[in-house]
C-alpha positions, -999 to +999 in steps of 0.1 A: +193+242+034+179+209+026+192+189-006+174+155-023+190+137-052+165+121-076+184+093-095+172+063-116+180+030-106+164+013-136+156+026-170+131+012-187+142-026-182+122-046-203+107-074-188+093-107-208+090-133-181+080-133-148+110-137-121+126-120-092+151-096-094+173-077-066+187-042-066+212-022-046+196+011-027+217+044-029+235+045+008+222+081+016+193+090+032+165+075+014+130+088+012+118+077-011+120+045-041+090+054-070+086+021-091+070+028-123+049+002-152+044+001-182+027-020-211-001-029-237-038-031-227-048-071-241-083-059-239-107-030-257-127-021-225-118+009-213-123-002-175-096-023-174-093-029-134-061-011-117-064-041-092-053-062-125-024-036-130-012-034-098-007-073-099+014-073-124+040-071-089+025-095-066+058-094-042+081-066-033+105-059-001+129-034+007+154-053+035+184-044+052+214-067+058+181-097+059+157-074+079+125-061+058+117-027+063+093-027+032+076-057+021+044-061+006+021-068-023+023-034-049-015-033-042-013-036-001+020-011-010+002+015-031-030+018-004-008+023+029+011+050+009-018+069-003-034+066+034-005+076+057+021+094+032-003+107+012+007+098-017-010+079-039-002+057-073-012+075-103-009+066-139-021+070-177-039+053-202-038+076-238-049+046-261-074+023-241-074+002-270-057-033-275-025-025-276-032+006-264+002+013-237-003+020-200+014+035-171+013+030-136+034+048-107+037+040-070+060+056-043+068+037-017+080+066+014+101+063+049+085+087+062+050+101+068+054+122+038+082+123+009+111+145+015+110+151+054+142+151+071+139+137+099+118+108+087+135+086+066+157+055+059+196+061+072+223+061+052+238+029+048+274+011+035+268-001-002+254-033-005+236-036+028+200-022+015+185-039-013+151-038-034+139-071-047+106-072-072+093-100-081+070-096-115+044-115-130+045-101-165+009-111-180-024-107-159-055-108-174-061-074-194-033-060-197+009-068-201+039-056-185+061-040-212+092-029-188+095-009-153+110+019-136+123+022-103+137+055-091+151+068-056+153+100-037+178+105-012+185+132+012+215+148+017+231+150+045+208+146+068+203+129+100+173+116+103+154+103+133+131+078+126+115+057+097+084+040+087+084+004+088+055-014+070+056-052+068+023-072+052+014-105+078-014-134+059-038-149+085-061-179+076-092-179+097-101-217+094-132-213+111-164-182+117-160-166+148-136-145+169-104-147+166-069-127+174-043-120+154-010-102+172+012-067+164+046-062+163+055-053+194+084-023+204+081+004+184+051+031+179+026+019+159+007+047+134-022+020+124-025-013+106-040-016+074-067-046+063-078-067+036-100-096+035-114-121+007-146-118+017-162-081+016-202-071+017-216-080-018-251-076-029-274-083+002-246-101+024-230-081+043-202-107+060-167-097+061-128-111+067-127-084+091-164-081+096-161-068+140-131-058+153-118-043+187-081-034+198-064-050+229-037-039+245-027-063+277-058-081+275-071-038+274-097-022+250-079+003+234-082+031+207-108+006+188-130-009+219-158-024+187-155-008+150-170-024+121-162-024+084-180-004+065-172+020+093-139+011+090-131+012+048-157+047+048-135+059+077-103+052+051-117+070+019-119+096+044-089+103+054-072+103+022-096+123+004-089+135-035-055+113-027-079+080-038-096+093-067-073+069-094-071+041-067-109+040-069-109+034-104-137+062-115-141+062-151-166+079-176-177+056-202-194+063-235-215+042-257-221+059-288-246+026-303-269+029-272-294+061-274-293+062-232-255+077-239-260+098-271-253+128-251-235+122-220-210+102-204-218+080-175-197+080-145-185+047-134-164+019-110-151-010-126-137-033-100-112-012-080-090-021-054-105-004-018-133-021-013-109-054-001-090-025+024-098-009+054-073+009+077-076+010+118-060+046+122-040+052+156-025+087+135-055+105+128-041+137+132-007+127+116+017+143+138+022+112+162-003+122+190-026+096+192+002+070+180+000+036+199+031+032+221+038-007+226+072-006+242+073-028+272+043-040+259+031-079+263+003-083+241-010-060+212-042-077+192-068-073+166-096-092+185-114-102+151-156-116+146-171-124+115-192-150+096-171-163+077-139-185+074-110-173+046-078-157+044-070-121+057-034-100+052-029-071+074+003-042+071+009-028+107+028+010+098+057+014+121+073+046+136+111+034+144+137+052+161+170+056+152+191+047+183+214+082+187+192+105+163+183+141+184+208+136+210 
């Protein structure tokens, strides 16, 4: 019978200034780390952007003896966990006024689902597995007051694989075609993309406007695809799992006659507009995942009418040597 243990690693630690802190993670097989932020609103705007809250942790990593298993902004990590692991961020803002409290909880998983006994980090020795967190205590519409971190261990399990996802950055100096190389060796489940430029108004340009995937210079899986289509696919993949990231709100202005008897649905500045996902595991069972072992080159070929910065976050399924034999 499977058995899990949920433990508090950091309990309501006050964050009074910007800093980076480090914590040793547990030694048993690790399924998930849950990072929860709590703070106060600095604006009476009930539609305070979720992106502002995620920006309170601009960088986070989990490393084993210096080798990264997870690395990225809390925003990137929240989106990839919602898409790949079915574990979206969630939170509460019961007092949506200046000085009102809010909370935001973000799960970081090491398997395609939390609590999967065959997909999690294996047991380690104390001090080998380290979490580092960068905090920015003040952003445009909210202040960070404290942080909670909890872990989920799977006791007495022998996993066969785990997820690895680390963010890479690229600056395209010109418009047109460019190649972005992906890691080789482990199967790839997909690649999360973030772009500085996304379609807005009448402009349809995007940092990752047109894309294709090439393996050893031969088109694979994505012979040709476009940003808007990928952005739509991303939302369909997770469906209701992304409601919170869509920043869906209902606003009411009692002083305006047009709103006197109804709540107006709306979407303030959200998170997902800047993301798209190249999905190599649409059934979440590994049947389509991209095998890269023995390959010389795995490349995203990007073609766009803009020159600016982007990020890409490959999701690798790393086999554990000797497991399952």
